[in-house]
C-alpha distance (Angstrom), angle and dihedral (degrees) to the residues before:
residue distance angle dihedral
M1 . . .
E2 3.85 . .
V3 3.82 133.4 .
A4 3.77 121.6 -145.5
I5 3.77 113.6 -151.3
I6 3.78 116.1 -163.8
G7 3.80 111.2 -148.8
A8 3.79 132.9 28.8
G9 3.72 97.0 -140.5
I10 3.78 126.0 114.9
G11 3.77 93.4 -72.2
G12 3.78 95.1 47.4
L13 3.78 94.0 46.8
T14 3.82 96.6 47.2
T15 3.84 89.5 46.9
A16 3.84 86.5 54.0
L17 3.71 88.6 52.0
A18 3.78 91.4 53.6
L19 3.81 90.4 50.3
Q20 3.76 91.6 45.4
K21 3.88 90.9 55.3
A22 3.83 88.1 51.1
H23 3.84 92.4 49.6
I24 3.83 92.6 -119.1
P25 3.87 114.8 146.3
F26 3.79 115.3 -121.6
R27 3.88 142.8 168.5
I28 3.68 125.9 -154.0
Y29 3.84 119.0 -143.8
E30 3.80 114.0 -158.2
G31 3.77 122.7 -174.4
A32 3.84 96.8 -150.9
P33 3.83 117.1 90.2
G34 3.91 92.0 -127.5
L35 3.77 145.0 11.1
E36 3.80 93.9 -109.7
P37 3.77 121.0 167.9
V38 3.84 108.7 -92.4
G39 3.76 142.0 161.2
A40 3.79 132.8 41.2
G41 3.82 127.2 -110.2
I42 3.77 133.2 -23.5
I43 3.80 137.3 -176.8
I44 3.78 117.7 -137.4
A45 3.76 105.3 -152.8
H46 3.83 129.4 -152.4
N47 3.76 92.3 -90.5
A48 3.65 94.3 54.9
M49 3.86 92.2 41.0
Q50 3.83 88.9 58.4
A51 3.75 90.4 58.7
L52 3.81 94.8 44.3
K53 3.80 88.7 48.9
A54 3.91 89.3 56.0
W55 3.83 87.9 53.5
G56 3.83 91.0 49.8
I57 3.82 99.5 -119.8
T58 3.86 105.5 107.8
D59 3.84 93.3 101.3
Q60 3.80 92.3 61.7
I61 3.81 91.2 46.5
V62 3.74 95.1 48.7
G63 3.80 90.3 47.2
L64 3.80 91.8 55.8
G65 3.87 98.2 38.1
N66 3.74 140.2 51.6
R67 3.84 129.1 -108.9
I68 3.78 114.7 -113.2
S69 3.81 113.2 -160.7
V70 3.78 101.2 163.0
M71 3.78 132.8 44.2
N72 3.84 117.2 -165.4
L73 3.80 131.1 -166.6
T74 3.83 108.3 -160.6
R75 3.76 145.5 167.1
P76 3.77 118.9 -95.9
D77 3.79 91.9 -89.0
L78 3.93 88.6 55.5
S79 3.74 93.4 -109.1
N80 3.74 106.7 147.2
L81 3.81 129.0 -99.3
S82 3.70 104.9 162.8
T83 3.86 135.1 1.6
N84 3.81 129.6 -160.4
D85 3.82 108.9 -162.9
L86 3.78 107.4 -157.2
R87 3.81 97.3 -171.9
K88 3.79 91.7 97.8
F89 3.78 89.5 59.3
E90 3.82 89.8 45.7
Q91 3.88 92.1 53.1
K92 3.84 91.0 47.6
S93 3.82 99.3 47.1
G94 3.79 103.7 22.0
L95 3.89 84.9 -129.2
H96 3.78 130.9 113.6
N97 3.74 135.9 -151.0
I98 3.86 101.7 -108.6
A99 3.88 124.5 -154.1
I100 3.81 108.3 -154.1
H101 3.73 139.4 160.8
R102 3.83 107.6 -94.1
A103 3.81 89.0 -131.1
D104 3.77 92.1 56.8
L105 3.86 90.3 48.9
H106 3.76 89.9 48.9
R107 3.77 92.2 49.7
V108 3.93 91.4 52.6
L109 3.79 90.5 50.9
V110 3.81 94.7 47.8
D111 3.84 89.9 50.8
A112 3.75 92.3 48.3
V113 3.78 94.2 49.3
G114 3.86 95.8 37.4
A115 3.80 123.8 -114.7
D116 3.77 90.5 -121.7
H117 3.83 88.1 71.3
I118 3.89 90.4 60.4
V119 3.83 122.3 84.9
L120 3.78 109.9 -162.7
N121 3.88 132.8 -153.9
K122 3.79 88.9 32.2
R123 3.83 105.4 131.5
L124 3.85 108.7 178.7
K125 3.73 115.9 -120.5
T126 3.86 108.5 171.1
V127 3.80 137.3 -1.6
G128 3.85 117.4 -145.8
E129 3.75 135.6 175.3
A130 3.79 119.1 -95.1
E131 3.79 135.1 173.3
D132 3.73 107.9 -69.4
G133 3.79 94.4 -2.7
F134 3.77 142.9 -12.5
Q135 3.88 138.8 -31.7
L136 3.86 111.5 -138.2
S137 3.80 118.6 -157.8
F138 3.81 117.6 -164.9
E139 3.75 132.0 -156.7
D140 3.78 92.4 -110.8
G141 3.81 89.6 64.1
T142 3.76 97.3 -104.6
I143 3.86 123.8 127.6
S144 3.84 130.0 -152.9
Q145 3.69 134.6 -177.8
T146 3.80 127.5 -142.9
N147 3.79 138.2 176.6
Y148 3.83 95.3 -140.6
L149 3.82 130.5 24.9
I150 3.80 127.8 -156.2
G151 3.80 118.6 -173.0
A152 3.83 111.3 -147.8
D153 3.77 91.7 152.4
G154 3.72 101.0 123.0
L155 3.76 140.3 -124.8
R156 3.83 94.3 -23.6
S157 3.81 93.2 41.9
R158 3.82 113.8 -178.8
V159 3.85 89.4 -162.1
R160 3.78 88.5 57.2
S161 3.80 93.5 49.8
A162 3.82 93.0 46.6
L163 3.91 99.9 46.1
F164 3.79 106.7 17.0
E165 3.83 140.2 36.8
N166 3.77 101.7 -64.7
G167 3.81 92.5 -119.9
Q168 3.80 130.7 -127.8
L169 3.72 117.2 -94.9
R170 3.82 114.6 -148.8
D171 3.79 122.2 -152.2
A172 3.68 111.1 -140.3
G173 3.82 91.3 -159.4
Q174 3.77 90.4 -122.3
N175 3.81 136.5 111.0
C176 3.83 120.2 -149.8
W177 3.86 127.4 -150.9
R178 3.74 116.8 -165.8
G179 3.75 135.1 178.7
V180 3.84 146.6 152.6
A181 3.78 116.0 -121.8
H182 3.76 127.0 -161.7
Y183 3.74 95.8 -131.6
E184 3.83 136.1 136.1
L185 3.84 107.6 -127.6
P186 3.86 120.9 -155.6
D187 3.78 109.7 -92.5
R188 3.84 94.0 -108.7
Y189 3.83 90.2 70.6
H190 3.83 97.3 46.1
H191 3.75 96.9 99.9
E192 3.80 99.1 27.7
L193 3.86 137.8 89.0
N194 3.80 109.7 -146.3
E195 3.83 124.6 -166.2
A196 3.79 120.5 -177.7
W197 3.73 119.3 -157.0
G198 3.83 118.3 -148.6
K199 3.82 136.9 164.8
G200 3.77 106.0 -56.9
K201 3.74 90.8 -22.9
R202 3.84 144.1 61.5
F203 3.70 140.1 -168.5
G204 3.85 129.3 -150.6
F205 3.78 136.0 -178.3
V206 3.80 138.8 -178.9
P207 3.81 131.4 175.1
L208 3.77 115.8 -114.7
N209 3.82 93.6 -168.7
D210 3.82 138.6 -33.8
R211 3.77 90.0 -61.3
Q212 3.76 111.0 33.7
V213 3.78 132.8 58.4
Y214 3.82 122.3 -168.7
W215 3.82 113.5 -145.1
Y216 3.78 132.8 -179.9
L217 3.71 134.0 -171.5
L218 3.89 124.7 -166.6
I219 3.83 122.0 -168.4
D220 3.74 132.1 178.4
N221 3.77 109.9 -101.2
D222 3.81 95.1 -123.8
L223 3.85 89.7 52.9
A224 3.78 95.4 47.7
E225 3.76 105.0 60.2
A226 3.78 95.1 135.6
K227 3.70 93.9 59.4
S228 3.81 95.3 170.2
D229 3.76 94.7 70.8
V230 3.81 120.5 43.2
L231 3.78 100.1 164.5
P232 3.78 93.1 93.4
F233 3.76 88.0 59.8
L234 3.82 91.8 57.3
R235 3.86 95.1 59.7
D236 3.82 91.1 96.8
F237 3.81 92.5 51.1
H238 3.79 130.4 79.9
P239 3.83 111.3 -78.3
L240 3.75 89.5 -109.4
A241 3.84 89.1 73.6
A242 3.76 93.3 61.7
Q243 3.74 93.2 41.5
L244 3.76 92.3 56.6
V245 3.90 92.5 47.9
E246 3.72 92.5 46.9
A247 3.87 91.1 50.0
T248 3.81 88.4 60.9
P249 3.80 121.0 79.0
T250 3.81 108.3 -120.3
S251 3.78 88.3 -130.2
K252 3.75 86.3 67.3
W253 3.77 96.2 50.5
I254 3.85 114.5 114.2
I255 3.83 110.7 -147.5
S256 3.82 122.0 -173.0
P257 3.77 142.2 150.9
I258 3.83 116.9 -112.5
F259 3.83 116.8 -115.8
D260 3.77 133.8 157.5
L261 3.84 134.6 -171.2
K262 3.71 117.8 -105.6
P263 3.70 108.1 -119.7
M264 3.84 112.8 -83.6
G265 3.76 128.1 -150.4
K266 3.81 97.7 -143.8
W267 3.84 132.1 48.3
S268 3.72 102.6 159.4
T269 3.79 141.5 45.7
G270 3.72 127.1 175.8
R271 3.77 106.4 -51.0
A272 3.74 99.0 -6.0
C273 3.70 136.7 75.7
L274 3.83 142.7 168.4
I275 3.81 125.8 -119.0
G276 3.78 132.9 -164.8
D277 3.74 120.0 -23.1
A278 3.78 92.2 2.0
A279 3.78 87.8 66.4
H280 3.79 104.8 27.8
A281 3.86 115.6 6.8
T282 3.72 110.9 -178.1
T283 3.76 138.1 -170.1
P284 3.82 114.2 -100.9
N285 3.72 97.9 -111.6
L286 3.87 96.4 109.2
G287 3.76 96.8 35.3
Q288 3.72 88.2 -123.8
G289 3.81 106.5 117.3
A290 3.75 99.4 101.3
C291 3.78 92.4 28.7
Q292 3.86 90.0 60.8
A293 3.87 90.3 51.5
I294 3.76 89.2 51.8
E295 3.76 90.1 49.5
D296 3.80 91.7 50.4
A297 3.91 88.8 54.6
Y298 3.82 90.9 47.7
V299 3.73 93.8 51.6
L300 3.74 94.1 46.5
G301 3.83 88.1 49.7
E302 3.85 92.4 50.5
L303 3.80 90.0 51.1
L304 3.76 91.4 52.4
K305 3.89 87.7 60.6
R306 3.80 87.9 70.7
C307 3.94 111.5 19.5
S308 3.74 140.0 33.3
L309 3.76 122.7 -81.6
E310 3.82 90.4 -106.8
D311 3.75 91.8 54.1
A312 3.80 92.5 43.3
I313 3.81 88.1 54.4
R314 3.78 90.8 51.0
K315 3.80 96.8 45.2
Y316 3.83 102.1 40.7
P317 3.87 96.9 77.6
S318 3.79 90.4 52.7
I319 3.81 89.3 58.9
R320 3.79 98.3 40.3
M321 3.72 106.9 33.0
A322 3.81 100.9 79.6
K323 3.80 95.6 50.8
A324 3.84 95.6 40.8
N325 3.85 91.9 49.5
H326 3.81 89.0 48.0
I327 3.84 89.4 54.1
V328 3.76 92.0 49.4
D329 3.88 94.0 48.5
T330 3.76 94.3 42.4
S331 3.79 93.8 48.2
W332 3.86 89.8 48.6
R333 3.83 90.0 54.5
I334 3.81 93.6 46.6
G335 3.82 89.5 52.0
K336 3.84 89.5 58.4
V337 3.72 95.8 45.4
A338 3.75 92.9 48.0
H339 3.71 92.3 54.3
A340 3.79 97.1 51.0
R341 3.87 111.7 146.8
N342 3.78 103.9 -178.3
R343 3.90 109.0 97.6
F344 3.78 94.1 -137.7
T345 3.88 91.9 48.7
I346 3.83 90.7 47.7
G347 3.84 90.5 51.0
L348 3.84 93.5 47.3
R349 3.87 89.7 46.5
N350 3.79 92.0 50.7
L351 3.83 91.7 46.9
I352 3.81 92.9 51.9
M353 3.81 91.8 47.3
K354 3.88 91.8 51.4
A355 3.80 91.3 46.7
T356 3.93 97.3 46.9
P357 3.88 106.9 109.0
E358 3.79 115.3 -120.7
W359 3.83 91.6 -119.7
V360 3.83 90.1 63.2
N361 3.84 90.7 56.3
H362 3.78 90.6 43.9
K363 3.80 90.4 53.2
Q364 3.82 94.1 50.0
L365 3.87 89.9 50.2
E366 3.78 89.7 49.5
K367 3.82 88.7 60.1
I368 3.75 91.7 50.0
F369 3.83 96.7 43.9
S370 3.86 96.6 46.6
I371 3.83 119.4 93.1
E372 3.81 118.5 -153.6
I373 3.74 125.2 -155.2
V374 3.76 112.0 -172.7
């Protein structure tokens, strides 16, 4: 019995960890020719940290990242609108939200899984039926057979298009610039994430360690026609925003449009299922994209402690779907509110954010950070 995992991203690697703990053989097929360091920053929230703790790799991640105890939403000048203090969650669980370079997280996961389980330069082309499983055809002309198939191949999943409804991609109408600056932030920001909401745009930053700061800028598409130069869009923000962008070589900027996947009603069929973005890609507004993929893998692994792989594949969506789809829809709505452009709407939004009691924010985070195993 062997499982083929398509995609060696965060979802694919953590799924492999879950299978490894259950002593189930697997092989990961990755389309890229190498496991090169890629990406910018990422925050691993409490829900994902619970899973990583179960797999015994939190120490490595904490050692490479930075504790984030406060999340602030602000005006462009960094004056505060809303604060989420995470220290109550830290005291309860003994875990922290960790900001880390995505490449560092990926390296920890590859080391934990074992690079010998990953086959590179294998971009999936088609999926066909085979005796006791599936036949996988790759773009290099090779063919493999597997008993079980897990699609962890992202927003434009080929597993999804082959075995499930293809899914409807939704364009958020925003472009995102991301980068990692070598910059020494003032001490007050060292354990904070700050996101400033402007008019049709927003800017966020979080320190990854003492030397690196991850920043991101989102701008409505119709405003950002001159995509090569974003510095003019930062004039309304605190000077720190432009300083971080200028401290990052333009060759290191990551620029991408923002899409999500409209919630689907089916993630598994027989001996195949979807994990992470392949099942529920979300906009980045809650910082939960990778965390939800990790949570998928954790739930699948917990099910494997008490049922067969086939049953776990069948049951896992019924446990995960409601929460994951809630994250997708909530994040979509936040993205629209954050990019308000009417002066009255912006004023009302800011007033509501200032007036919202801390316990309301805390309750919303509790829902995100909890993991249910039914």
